[in-house]
N, C-alpha and C positions, 0 to 999 in steps of 0.2 A: 504494500500500500504506500502511495506517495507520502513522504514525510515532510515535504517542503511547503505544504499548505499552511499559510499563516491565518487566514480568515476565510470563512465560508460566507457567501452572500445568500442567494436564493437556494443554494445547495442543489443545483441542477446537475444531475449525473446522467450521462448518456449510457445506455446499456452496451453490452459487447458489440462493438461496431468497428469497421475498418477505418483506420486513421492514417494520415500521412505524417510521417515523422522525419527527423533529420536523416539525410542519406549520405552526406559528406562525412568522411572519416569514420565510417561504421562498417562492420563486416556484415551487418544485416540492416535492412531498411525498416525494421519493426521497432515500435516504441518500447522504451523502458519506463518503469514507474518513475514519475516525476518529470518526464520529458514534455516540452511543449509540442503539441500536435495540432493538426487541423483536420476537420471532418468536412470535406468540401471546402467552404470558406469560413466555417465556424471554428474559432480558436478554442482550444481546450488544453488541459494538462492530463496526461495519462495517469491513472490511479494505480494500475497494475501493469506488469510486463505484458506485451502483446503475446497472443498464442501463436501457434505455427501458421495460422492464416493471416496474421497481421492485425487481428482484432483485439481491442482493448476496451476497458471501461474508462470513460473520460469525464472530467469535471469541466463544465463550460462557464463557470463563474467563480469568483473568489480571488484572493491575493496569494501568490506563490513566490517563493524565492527562486529566481531563474537567472541563468547566465545571459547577459545582454552585452553584445559587442559595442565598443565605443566608436562606431562608424556611422556615417549618414550617407545620403545619396552622392556626396562628393567623393566618398571612399570606395574603391573598387573591391577591396578585400580586407580581411582582418589585419593584414600587414599594413594597411593604410589607416590604422586607427587614428582618429583625429578629433573626436569630440567626447565630452562628458555626457553621461546620461543623467538628466535631471528629473525631479519629480514633475509629473504631468506630461512628459515627452511621450509621443506616440511611439509604440514599439511594433515592428513588423516581423513576420515569419518568412524565412526562405529556406526550404529544405536542402538546398545545395550549398549552404554555408555552415561553418562551424565557429561559434554556436549558431543555431538557426535564427536567433532573435537579434535585432539591431534597430537602429533608427533609420535604416535605409528604406525609403518609401516604395521600392520596387517590389516588395513582397506582399503577402496577405496581412492586412491589419490584424494585430494580435491583441493589443490592449494598451495600457498606459503604465509608465514607470511610476512607482508609488514611493516617493521619498528620494533624497539626494545621496544615497549611500555610495554611489559610484563615482562621485566627483573627485575625491582625494585619490582613489585608486587609479582612475584614468589619468589624472595629472601626473601620477608617479610612473606612468608607462604601462599599467595593467590594462590591456584592451579587452579583457573578458571579465566582467564584474557581475557577481551574483547579487541581485537586488530584488526587492519586492516589486512584482508586476501584477497589476489588476487585469485579469483576463476579460476580454470583451468590452462591451459598452463603448 
């Protein structure tokens, strides 16, 4: 069970369903518990590891601690880390990047950064910062 959930909201859980998870830097394209995923265009967080068919139980609301890359639309990759992730910033999902969440608007809207936890870390050169992210909305 995902242990990175900080707050539940409406506690909307989607039953065992096929989800798109991170594909970059993985030996499998299936979600692991706590991973950001999308079901179609609906952002979620996997609550359990996906089964052999790639199906998982997913939460579509709440606040989770997730890795968010410090890049935006001007950065082509994680090596181009260039921005801090601030509270209220929109966060987007791209299955082809590691981590799959960033401020790059080319992906699927995932949610909002909740708090400024990443500011000092990004300034210190850390381009992958785990911060609270509000899923959806």
